[in-house]
C-alpha positions in Angstrom: 128.0 -20.0 -79.7 128.4 -16.9 -81.8 129.5 -13.6 -80.5 126.1 -12.1 -81.3 124.3 -14.7 -79.1 126.7 -14.2 -76.2 126.5 -10.4 -76.2 123.7 -10.1 -73.7 124.4 -12.8 -71.2 125.0 -12.3 -67.4 128.1 -13.4 -65.7 128.0 -16.5 -63.5 128.4 -14.3 -60.4 125.2 -12.2 -61.2 122.6 -12.5 -58.4 119.0 -11.8 -59.4 117.1 -10.0 -56.7 113.4 -9.7 -56.3 111.5 -9.2 -59.5 109.0 -6.4 -59.0 107.6 -3.1 -60.3 105.7 -4.2 -63.4 102.0 -3.6 -64.0 99.8 -6.6 -63.2 96.1 -7.2 -63.9 93.9 -9.8 -62.1 93.7 -12.5 -64.7 90.2 -13.8 -63.7 88.7 -10.3 -63.8 90.1 -9.7 -67.3 88.6 -13.0 -68.6 85.2 -12.0 -67.2 85.6 -8.5 -68.7 86.2 -9.9 -72.2 83.1 -12.1 -71.9 80.9 -9.2 -70.6 82.1 -6.9 -73.4 80.9 -9.5 -75.9 77.5 -9.7 -74.1 76.7 -6.0 -74.1 77.8 -5.5 -77.7 74.2 -5.7 -79.0 72.9 -3.4 -76.2 70.8 -6.1 -74.5 71.7 -8.6 -71.7 69.3 -11.5 -72.1 68.3 -13.9 -69.3 70.4 -16.6 -70.9 73.4 -14.3 -71.1 72.9 -13.3 -67.4 72.9 -16.9 -66.4 76.0 -17.5 -68.5 77.8 -14.6 -66.8 76.8 -15.9 -63.3 78.1 -19.4 -64.1 81.3 -17.9 -65.4 81.8 -15.9 -62.2 81.1 -19.0 -60.1 83.5 -21.2 -62.1 86.2 -18.6 -61.8 85.6 -18.2 -58.0 84.8 -14.5 -58.3 82.6 -12.4 -56.0 79.3 -11.7 -57.8 78.7 -8.4 -56.1 82.2 -7.1 -57.0 81.6 -8.2 -60.6 78.3 -6.4 -60.8 80.2 -3.2 -59.8 82.6 -4.0 -62.6 79.7 -4.4 -65.0 78.4 -1.0 -63.9 81.7 0.6 -64.8 82.0 -1.2 -68.2 78.3 -0.5 -69.0 78.6 3.2 -68.2 81.6 3.5 -70.4 79.9 1.7 -73.2 76.7 3.9 -72.9 78.7 7.1 -72.9 80.7 6.0 -75.9 77.8 4.9 -78.1 75.1 7.2 -76.7 72.8 4.2 -76.0 71.3 2.5 -73.0 71.8 -1.1 -72.3 68.7 -3.0 -71.2 68.6 -6.2 -69.2 65.8 -8.7 -69.4 64.3 -9.7 -66.0 64.1 -7.9 -62.7 67.5 -8.9 -61.3 69.2 -5.6 -62.2 72.7 -5.0 -61.0 73.1 -2.7 -58.0 74.6 0.7 -58.4 78.4 1.2 -57.9 79.3 2.1 -54.4 81.0 5.3 -55.4 78.3 7.9 -55.7 78.6 11.5 -56.9 80.6 13.5 -54.4 78.5 15.5 -51.9 79.7 18.1 -49.4 81.6 16.6 -46.5 80.2 16.5 -43.0 82.6 14.5 -40.9 85.1 16.4 -38.8 88.3 14.9 -40.2 87.3 15.8 -43.8 86.2 19.3 -42.7 89.5 19.8 -41.0 91.3 18.7 -44.1 89.2 21.0 -46.2 90.2 24.0 -44.0 93.8 23.0 -44.2 93.5 22.8 -48.0 91.9 26.2 -48.2 94.6 27.7 -46.0 97.4 26.1 -48.2 95.7 27.2 -51.4 95.6 30.8 -50.1 99.3 30.6 -49.2 100.1 29.1 -52.6 98.1 31.9 -54.3 100.1 34.4 -52.3 103.4 32.8 -53.1 102.5 32.5 -56.8 101.6 36.2 -56.9 105.0 37.1 -55.3 106.7 34.7 -57.8 105.1 36.4 -60.8 106.1 39.8 -59.5 109.7 38.6 -59.1 109.7 37.1 -62.6 108.5 40.4 -64.0 111.5 42.2 -62.5 114.2 39.5 -62.9 114.8 38.2 -66.5 117.5 35.7 -65.7 118.2 33.0 -63.0 120.6 34.3 -60.3 122.6 31.8 -58.3 125.0 33.4 -55.7 125.5 30.2 -53.7 129.1 30.0 -54.8 130.0 33.5 -53.6 131.2 33.7 -50.0 131.9 37.0 -48.2 135.4 37.2 -49.6 134.2 36.9 -53.1 131.5 39.6 -53.0 134.0 42.4 -52.8 135.7 41.3 -55.9 132.7 39.9 -57.7 133.3 41.9 -60.8 136.6 40.2 -61.5 136.6 36.9 -59.5 135.5 33.9 -61.6 137.6 31.2 -60.0 136.0 27.8 -59.5 136.1 26.0 -56.2 138.5 23.4 -57.5 138.7 21.4 -54.3 135.1 21.0 -53.3 133.2 18.2 -55.3 129.8 19.3 -53.9 130.2 22.9 -55.2 131.6 21.6 -58.5 128.6 19.2 -58.9 126.4 22.2 -58.3 128.2 24.2 -61.0 127.7 21.2 -63.4 124.0 21.1 -62.6 123.8 24.8 -63.4 125.7 24.4 -66.7 126.3 20.7 -67.7 128.4 21.8 -70.7 130.8 23.9 -68.7 133.9 21.9 -69.3 135.9 24.0 -66.9 133.7 22.8 -64.0 133.9 19.2 -65.3 137.7 19.2 -65.6 137.9 20.6 -62.1 135.6 17.9 -60.8 137.8 15.3 -62.6 140.9 16.6 -60.9 139.2 16.4 -57.5 138.1 12.8 -57.9 141.5 11.9 -59.4 143.3 13.6 -56.5 141.3 11.6 -53.9 141.8 8.4 -55.8 138.2 7.9 -56.7 138.8 6.3 -60.1 135.1 5.4 -60.8 133.9 9.0 -60.2 136.8 10.3 -62.4 135.9 7.8 -65.1 132.3 9.1 -65.2 133.4 12.7 -65.5 135.9 11.7 -68.2 133.0 10.1 -70.1 131.2 13.4 -70.1 134.2 15.3 -71.3 134.8 12.8 -74.1 131.2 13.1 -75.1 131.6 16.9 -75.2 134.8 16.5 -77.3 136.8 18.5 -74.7 138.8 15.8 -72.9 142.6 16.0 -72.6 144.9 13.0 -73.2 144.8 11.9 -69.5 141.0 11.9 -69.5 140.7 10.1 -72.8 143.2 7.4 -71.7 141.3 6.8 -68.4 138.0 6.6 -70.3 139.2 4.2 -73.0 141.2 2.0 -70.5 138.3 1.6 -68.1 135.4 1.4 -70.5 136.7 -1.3 -72.8 134.4 -2.6 -75.5 132.1 -4.8 -73.4 128.8 -4.2 -71.8 128.5 -3.8 -68.1 128.7 -7.0 -66.1 126.7 -6.5 -62.9 127.0 -8.7 -59.8 123.6 -7.7 -58.5 120.2 -6.4 -59.7 118.7 -3.1 -58.7 116.4 -3.0 -55.7 113.1 -1.1 -55.5 114.7 1.3 -53.0 117.5 2.0 -55.4 115.0 2.9 -58.1 113.1 5.4 -55.8 116.1 6.9 -54.0 118.8 7.0 -56.7 117.4 6.4 -60.2 114.2 8.4 -60.1 114.8 12.0 -61.3 114.8 14.5 -58.4 111.7 16.2 -59.9 109.7 13.0 -59.9 107.5 13.2 -56.8 107.3 9.6 -55.5 103.9 9.9 -54.0 102.4 11.0 -57.3 103.7 7.8 -59.0 102.5 5.7 -56.1 99.0 7.0 -56.5 99.0 6.3 -60.3 100.4 2.8 -59.6 97.3 1.9 -57.6 94.8 2.9 -60.4 96.8 2.1 -63.5 95.6 -1.6 -63.7 92.0 -0.2 -63.9 93.1 2.4 -66.5 94.7 -0.4 -68.6 91.6 -2.5 -68.3 89.5 0.4 -69.4 91.7 1.0 -72.4 91.5 -2.7 -73.3 87.7 -2.6 -73.1 87.4 0.5 -75.2 89.8 -0.9 -77.9 87.8 -4.2 -77.9 84.5 -2.4 -78.3 85.9 -0.3 -81.1 87.3 -3.4 -82.9 90.7 -1.7 -82.5 92.5 -4.1 -80.1 95.9 -4.7 -81.6 96.4 -8.2 -82.9 99.9 -9.7 -82.3 101.1 -12.5 -84.7 102.1 -15.5 -82.5 104.7 -16.4 -85.1 106.5 -13.2 -84.3 106.7 -13.8 -80.6 110.3 -14.3 -79.4 111.8 -16.5 -76.8 114.8 -14.6 -75.3 116.5 -17.8 -74.3 116.5 -19.1 -77.9 116.5 -16.0 -80.0 119.6 -14.9 -81.9 118.2 -11.4 -82.4 120.3 -9.0 -80.3 117.4 -6.6 -79.5 115.4 -9.5 -78.1 118.2 -10.8 -75.9 119.0 -7.3 -74.7 115.5 -6.8 -73.2 115.8 -9.9 -71.1 119.3 -9.0 -70.0 118.2 -5.4 -69.1 115.1 -6.5 -67.2 117.1 -8.8 -65.0 119.5 -6.0 -64.1 116.7 -3.5 -63.4 114.9 -6.0 -61.1 111.9 -6.3 -63.4 110.2 -8.8 -65.7 110.6 -8.3 -69.4 107.3 -7.9 -71.3 106.5 -10.4 -74.0 108.5 -9.4 -77.1 107.4 -9.4 -80.7 109.4 -8.4 -83.8 107.9 -6.3 -86.6 110.4 -5.2 -89.2 107.6 -3.1 -90.9 107.3 -0.9 -87.8 109.3 2.3 -88.5 110.1 2.8 -84.8 112.4 1.4 -82.1 109.9 -0.2 -79.7 106.2 0.2 -79.1 104.1 -0.9 -76.1 101.1 -3.1 -77.0 98.3 -3.0 -74.5 97.2 -6.4 -73.3 96.4 -8.2 -70.0 100.1 -8.4 -69.6 101.5 -5.5 -71.7 103.8 -6.5 -74.5 106.5 -4.8 -76.6 106.9 -4.7 -80.3 110.4 -4.2 -81.7 110.5 -2.2 -84.9 113.1 -1.8 -87.7 115.1 0.9 -85.9 115.8 -1.6 -83.1 116.2 -4.7 -85.1 119.1 -3.4 -87.3 121.7 -0.6 -87.2 122.1 -0.5 -83.5 125.2 -1.5 -81.5 125.0 -3.2 -78.1 125.3 0.0 -76.1 122.5 1.6 -78.0 120.3 -1.4 -77.6 121.1 -1.4 -73.8 120.0 2.2 -73.6 116.9 1.5 -75.6 115.9 -1.4 -73.5 116.5 0.3 -70.2 114.6 3.4 -71.2 111.5 1.4 -72.4 111.4 -0.9 -69.4 111.4 2.0 -67.1 108.0 2.9 -68.4 106.7 -0.6 -67.6 107.1 0.1 -63.9 103.7 0.6 -62.3 104.5 4.1 -61.2 105.2 5.2 -64.8 103.0 3.0 -67.0 100.2 5.5 -67.0 102.5 7.7 -69.2 102.2 5.0 -72.0 98.5 4.8 -71.6 97.7 8.5 -71.1 100.0 10.9 -73.0 97.9 14.0 -72.4 98.6 16.0 -69.2 94.9 17.1 -68.9 93.8 13.4 -69.0 96.4 12.6 -66.4 95.0 15.3 -64.1 91.5 13.8 -64.4 92.7 10.3 -63.5 94.8 11.7 -60.6 91.8 13.6 -59.1 89.6 10.5 -59.6 92.2 8.5 -57.6 92.1 11.0 -54.8 88.3 11.1 -54.7 88.3 7.3 -54.3 90.7 7.8 -51.4 88.4 10.4 -49.9 84.8 10.5 -51.4 84.3 13.8 -49.5 87.0 15.5 -51.6 85.6 19.0 -52.4 85.5 19.6 -56.2 83.8 22.3 -58.1 80.8 21.4 -60.3 82.7 21.5 -63.6 85.5 19.3 -62.3 83.1 16.9 -60.6 81.2 16.4 -63.8 84.4 15.1 -65.4 86.0 13.3 -62.5 83.1 11.4 -60.9 82.4 9.2 -63.9 86.1 8.3 -64.1 86.2 7.5 -60.4 83.0 5.4 -60.8 84.6 3.5 -63.7 87.9 2.9 -61.7 86.6 2.1 -58.2 84.7 -1.2 -59.0 87.8 -2.7 -60.6 90.0 -2.0 -57.5 90.6 -4.6 -54.8 89.6 -3.4 -51.3 93.3 -3.3 -50.4 93.9 -0.9 -53.3 91.2 1.4 -52.1 92.8 1.3 -48.6 96.1 2.3 -50.2 94.4 5.3 -51.9 93.0 6.4 -48.5 96.5 6.4 -47.1 98.0 8.1 -50.1 95.3 10.8 -49.9 96.2 11.6 -46.3 100.0 11.7 -47.1 99.2 13.9 -50.1 97.4 16.5 -47.9 100.1 16.3 -45.2 102.8 17.0 -47.8 101.0 20.1 -49.0 98.2 18.8 -51.1 99.8 19.9 -54.4 101.6 18.4 -57.3 102.7 19.6 -60.7 101.7 16.8 -63.2 103.5 18.5 -66.1 106.7 18.5 -64.2 106.2 15.0 -62.9 105.5 13.7 -66.4 108.6 15.3 -67.7 110.6 13.8 -64.9 109.4 10.3 -65.7 110.8 10.7 -69.2 114.2 11.8 -67.7 114.1 8.8 -65.3 113.6 6.5 -68.2 116.6 8.0 -70.0 118.6 7.6 -66.8 117.8 3.9 -66.6 118.9 3.4 -70.2 122.1 5.4 -69.6 122.9 3.3 -66.5 122.8 0.1 -68.6 124.5 1.5 -71.7 127.4 3.1 -69.8 127.8 5.3 -72.9 126.6 8.9 -73.4 127.2 8.7 -77.1 124.9 5.7 -77.4 122.2 7.6 -75.4 122.6 10.5 -77.8 122.2 8.3 -80.9 119.0 6.7 -79.6 117.4 9.9 -78.3 118.2 11.6 -81.6 116.0 9.1 -83.3 113.0 10.2 -81.2 113.2 13.9 -80.7 116.0 16.0 -82.1 114.4 19.3 -81.1 114.9 18.5 -77.4 118.1 16.4 -77.7 120.4 19.0 -76.0 118.1 19.3 -73.0 117.9 15.5 -72.6 121.6 15.0 -72.9 122.3 17.8 -70.4 120.3 15.9 -67.8 122.3 12.7 -68.5 125.6 14.6 -68.2 124.4 15.8 -64.8 123.4 12.2 -63.9 126.6 10.4 -64.8 128.7 12.9 -62.9 126.5 12.7 -59.8 126.8 10.9 -56.5 123.6 9.1 -57.3 125.1 7.5 -60.4 128.2 6.5 -58.5 126.1 4.8 -55.8 124.0 3.0 -58.4 127.2 1.6 -60.0 128.3 0.4 -56.6 125.1 -1.4 -55.9 125.2 -3.1 -59.3 128.9 -4.1 -58.6 130.2 -2.3 -61.7 132.1 0.6 -60.0 135.8 0.7 -60.9 138.0 -0.2 -57.9 140.4 2.4 -56.8 
């Protein structure tokens, strides 16, 4: 076996945990959806076509009433897109979808929630007003958390770092990730306490910033070696949510999106099929990771196993001037472009694979389907309105959100609707507010952190991120410096079994 083939293989001691987190569609519903899309293409559902649809539903073991609701959603989307009305021959017309335009609430629980929301909105408005006033008077961020009483008197001259407190030093690094004085002090603390793995991670940051001394360089080179990480275990779902998710990524927001994203994906597939724009993948270019000699292909399978996920189907496309591209399908696929197929070393491929796979998690996949924040907000409100049809919305928002909710609701299983009800109650209990712009940005940072964990190489992360967006490269790398020097990163390395023994 060649070195290239063996690069992305797991050690014999590697234990694969539960494979979870990917987006999944109900296969039978998608088969029916494709057939129905073909039927409505001419704008008329004939008696023969209706009989064919019913026979298909029966042969697939699907509930006819649920499928009629699905038809309502698909039909409404088609009519809105093409400004036509679909006619069906015969009197057996499909019933209306169960989700009706939202009316003012009357039940006591919803009314109580509405009062709570109004109270919280008033408090938020009050706080936002105070915040704007503060911003108008303070032009810079002020952080006096490092100044005790003894420091205040000599604040004009005292600039010494707390060189024996790792928590305070990590806070200083978060404040300025490129402050090598703080990083070197943090390195000394970990070295002093014999925590070699933490010292190694800080040394990696100093080497990346080109400000490491000989001791730090030697530790980094000695412990890194030239090989990829060789984990003993895969990541658990809890490790993802507690340690790998960026602190600004609100978990509940992702959980809400994860419930409706299969319906959003199905809607995207229907729209692409109607517009004759559904991507066609060449079967000849599909790769088998177990047999492929292409490093990028083998890397995705290796990375997915470590992250506790299933790898998407992989296709190679040397004509694609990109690294990797998601291809929407019943089971979403990935197309590897020229920037991944050549010119990348193993650490860069590991970062690339980990970063892309993070978007295939159900909490994040909506970011690949819906890049615009305004569209994300509409889907989010539609999900909440399915969880509570009495959700108060103004007329303008209702006009946008209700059709989206009516298109999503028929596709969801009853258990998914129950989840949305529970998520809505949690959302209100936790304040009834989220910042989708911040959440979306945090998802990007989480993806980069997943890649960095696998690559174990800040320079490799830098090289890949530079291919995508040089304008925001410094900001992205600052977050990764904070990540690799954090306690979260150390705990993730311990769970994978790659932490350096003291």
